C-alpha positions in Angstrom: 262.9 70.7 307.9 259.5 69.4 307.1 259.5 65.5 308.2 256.0 63.9 307.5 255.5 62.0 310.9 253.3 58.5 309.8 251.4 58.8 313.6 250.4 62.4 311.7 246.8 61.7 309.6 246.4 63.6 307.0 243.2 65.5 307.1 240.2 63.8 304.5 239.7 66.7 302.2 243.8 66.3 301.4 243.2 63.0 300.6 240.2 63.2 298.5 241.6 66.5 296.2 245.1 64.8 295.9 242.6 61.3 295.1 240.5 63.7 292.1 243.6 65.0 290.8 245.3 61.9 290.4 242.6 60.1 288.8 242.2 63.1 286.4 245.7 63.0 285.7 245.2 59.5 284.7 241.9 60.1 282.3 244.2 62.8 280.5 246.5 60.3 279.9 244.8 57.8 278.9 243.6 59.8 276.1 246.6 61.6 274.9 247.9 58.0 274.0 244.3 56.7 272.3 244.2 59.6 270.2 248.0 59.2 269.2 246.9 55.3 268.9 243.7 56.2 266.8 245.0 59.1 264.9 248.1 58.3 262.8 247.7 62.0 261.2 249.4 63.0 264.2 251.9 61.3 264.8 254.8 63.8 264.0 258.5 64.5 266.4 256.4 66.4 269.1 253.9 64.7 269.0 255.4 61.2 269.9 257.8 64.3 272.4 254.4 64.4 274.5 253.3 60.8 274.2 256.4 59.7 275.6 255.9 62.4 278.6 252.6 61.5 278.8 253.7 57.7 279.6 256.2 59.2 282.5 253.6 61.4 283.5 250.8 58.3 284.1 252.7 56.3 286.6 253.2 59.7 289.2 249.9 59.6 289.8 249.1 56.0 289.6 251.8 55.8 291.9 250.1 58.6 294.6 246.7 56.8 293.7 248.0 54.0 295.2 249.8 54.8 297.7 246.8 56.6 299.3 244.0 53.8 298.5 246.9 51.4 300.7 247.3 53.7 303.6 243.4 53.5 304.0 243.0 50.5 303.5 246.0 48.6 304.8 245.6 46.0 307.4 249.3 44.7 307.9 251.3 47.7 309.9 254.7 47.0 307.7 254.5 49.5 305.1 258.3 49.7 304.7 258.8 48.0 301.4 255.7 49.5 299.8 256.8 53.0 300.8 260.0 52.4 298.8 258.7 50.9 295.9 256.4 53.8 295.3 258.8 56.6 296.4 261.7 54.9 293.8 258.4 54.5 291.1 257.3 58.3 291.0 260.5 60.0 291.7 261.7 58.2 288.7 258.7 59.1 286.9 258.7 62.4 287.7 262.6 62.9 286.9 261.9 61.4 283.5 259.1 64.0 283.4 261.1 66.9 284.1 264.0 65.8 281.0 261.4 65.3 278.2 259.6 68.6 279.4 262.7 70.7 278.8 263.3 68.5 275.2 260.2 69.3 273.6 260.5 73.2 274.5 264.7 72.9 273.2 262.5 70.9 270.0 260.2 73.1 269.2 263.0 76.3 269.8 264.9 74.4 267.3 261.7 74.2 264.9 261.4 78.2 265.3 264.9 78.9 264.8 266.1 76.7 261.7 262.8 75.8 260.2 263.3 73.1 257.8 266.9 72.2 258.5 266.1 71.2 262.6 267.0 67.8 263.7 263.7 66.5 263.8 264.7 62.7 263.2 268.0 62.9 265.4 266.2 65.0 269.2 263.7 62.1 269.5 266.4 59.1 270.7 268.4 61.5 272.1 265.8 62.7 274.2 264.5 59.6 275.1 268.3 57.7 275.5 268.7 60.6 278.3 265.1 61.4 279.6 265.0 57.5 281.0 268.6 56.9 281.4 270.1 59.5 283.8 267.1 59.5 286.1 267.6 55.8 286.2 271.3 56.1 287.1 270.1 58.8 290.1 267.3 56.3 291.5 269.8 53.1 291.4 272.5 55.5 293.3 269.4 56.5 296.0 268.1 53.1 296.4 271.6 52.0 297.0 272.5 54.7 299.7 268.8 53.8 301.2 267.3 57.2 300.9 264.0 56.5 299.4 260.9 55.4 301.5 260.8 55.3 305.5 263.6 54.0 307.9 260.9 52.0 309.5 257.2 51.6 309.9 257.2 54.7 312.8 259.7 56.9 310.8 259.7 59.9 309.5 259.7 61.0 305.4 259.3 64.1 303.7 256.1 64.3 302.3 252.7 66.0 302.4 250.3 62.8 301.5 250.4 59.4 302.1 253.4 58.8 299.7 256.4 58.2 300.1 259.9 60.2 298.8 263.1 61.1 300.9 264.4 59.7 304.0 264.0 62.1 306.5 267.1 61.7 308.4 267.4 64.7 311.4 271.0 63.9 312.5 272.6 63.9 308.9 269.9 66.9 307.9 272.9 67.8 304.5 272.6 64.1 303.2 268.7 64.7 303.9 268.7 67.9 301.5 271.1 66.6 298.9 269.3 64.3 298.1 266.0 66.0 297.6 267.8 68.2 295.1 269.3 65.2 293.3 265.9 63.1 293.1 263.5 66.2 292.3 264.2 69.4 293.6 266.8 70.4 292.0 266.2 68.8 288.4 262.5 70.6 288.6 263.5 74.0 289.2 266.0 73.7 286.5 263.3 72.6 284.0 261.4 75.6 284.9 264.4 78.2 284.4 264.9 76.3 280.9 261.7 75.7 279.1 261.0 79.9 280.6 264.1 80.7 279.3 263.5 78.9 275.8 259.9 80.2 275.5 261.1 83.6 275.9 263.5 83.0 273.0 261.2 81.2 271.1 258.5 84.5 271.2 261.5 87.1 270.8 261.9 85.0 267.4 258.9 85.0 266.2 257.0 88.2 267.5 259.7 90.6 267.2 263.3 88.7 266.6 263.8 89.2 262.9 263.0 92.9 262.6 265.1 94.3 265.4 268.4 92.2 265.1 269.7 95.2 263.4 268.3 97.4 266.1 269.6 95.7 268.6 272.8 95.4 266.8 273.1 99.0 267.0 271.7 99.7 270.8 275.3 96.8 271.9 277.7 97.5 269.1 277.5 101.4 269.1 275.3 103.3 271.9 276.9 101.0 274.9 280.4 100.9 272.9 282.6 104.2 274.6 284.5 104.9 271.7 282.0 104.6 269.3 279.5 106.7 271.2 282.4 109.3 271.8 283.2 109.5 268.3 279.3 110.1 267.4 278.8 112.9 270.0 281.8 114.8 268.4 280.6 114.3 265.0 277.4 115.8 266.3 278.9 119.0 267.9 281.4 119.4 264.9 278.6 119.9 262.8 276.3 121.9 264.9 279.1 124.3 265.3 279.6 124.5 261.4 276.2 125.0 261.2 275.5 127.6 262.8 279.3 129.1 261.5 277.3 129.0 257.7 274.7 130.9 259.4 276.1 134.1 259.9 278.3 134.0 256.7 274.9 133.8 254.8 273.8 136.9 256.8 277.3 138.5 256.0 276.6 137.7 252.5 273.1 138.5 252.2 274.2 142.1 253.8 277.0 142.4 251.2 274.4 141.6 248.2 272.7 145.4 248.6 275.4 147.7 247.5 274.7 151.7 247.7 273.2 152.9 244.9 276.2 154.8 242.7 275.0 158.5 240.7 276.3 158.7 237.3 275.7 161.7 235.1 272.4 162.9 237.1 271.4 159.3 236.3 270.4 157.3 239.0 272.6 153.7 238.5 271.1 150.4 239.9 273.9 147.9 237.8 275.5 147.6 241.7 272.4 145.1 242.7 272.7 142.7 239.4 276.0 142.1 239.5 277.5 139.5 237.1 273.7 137.7 237.5 271.8 139.3 235.2 273.1 139.6 231.5 272.2 141.2 228.3 270.4 138.9 225.8 270.0 141.4 222.2 269.2 144.5 224.4 267.4 143.1 226.6 268.5 142.7 230.3 268.4 139.3 231.6 267.9 138.6 235.6 269.5 136.1 237.1 266.5 136.3 240.8 262.8 137.4 241.1 264.9 140.0 242.9 266.6 141.4 240.9 263.4 141.3 238.7 261.6 143.5 241.2 264.1 145.5 241.5 264.8 146.7 237.8 260.9 147.0 237.7 260.3 149.7 240.4 263.0 151.4 238.5 261.8 151.4 235.5 258.4 152.7 237.0 260.3 155.4 238.6 261.9 156.3 235.4 258.3 156.4 233.9 256.8 159.0 236.8 259.4 161.2 236.6 259.2 161.2 232.4 255.6 162.1 233.3 256.4 165.1 236.1 259.1 166.7 233.1 257.1 166.5 230.6 254.2 168.0 232.4 256.1 170.9 233.6 
């Protein structure tokens, strides 16, 4: 377990980068608050939630920057009380920020999902009660267990800079780890997971959710269902076998459509070629297909040729 010893001086460049980061966060928070105050047109539910989140995020860099300035300019060696207060303030603001971030993601998801029917008037008080109330209970428990800050001036604490967080008790590592997750890391990881999941669901609902719903249901309830999949495969196989059978029957019927020519009284009779598809209308033969007409034309030409040959003899 990494425990930050106060005798280990934080490098100057790390302190400078942290101070600059805290200053920029404070300036950005004040800009957001000023725009909310002086531009009434933007005061919708989402902006109100973001403003509440900004207030929580403002206390975190303020606490860290105050701790950096205090440790750089302190004259008294007794900083246990300051460390505890700073840890309580920054840990509380961080927890509030995690909760509000999840509620903002939930609000955006519900706005996309239900559009005009989303409970916009209800989510604001619920989000604030839960986001500010539950962290207050957590910090109260941690303070009652004396797990925030530092045991003594020369004792170690969990942290990476001049600020304090959870007391590092190497004799009771399980309790130290529990409060690390209970006062920050556990809720931070959950915040990442929830916001990422809601973002993915929201994007699916906007870019591809509506038109692909039936396709997803088809995959889920048809292709992934064993009984339905087996039935579909049986139907496909039956249709394939029926198609092959019909093809063979068609070939046989084609062969039967061309019977042998029968000679009657020395004349060539082509009537078997036409079957029942041709009838006589006013002495003229009417054909049922183009092939029959072609055969009859050939026959007529043959008759004319034979007559010409007979007349020239």
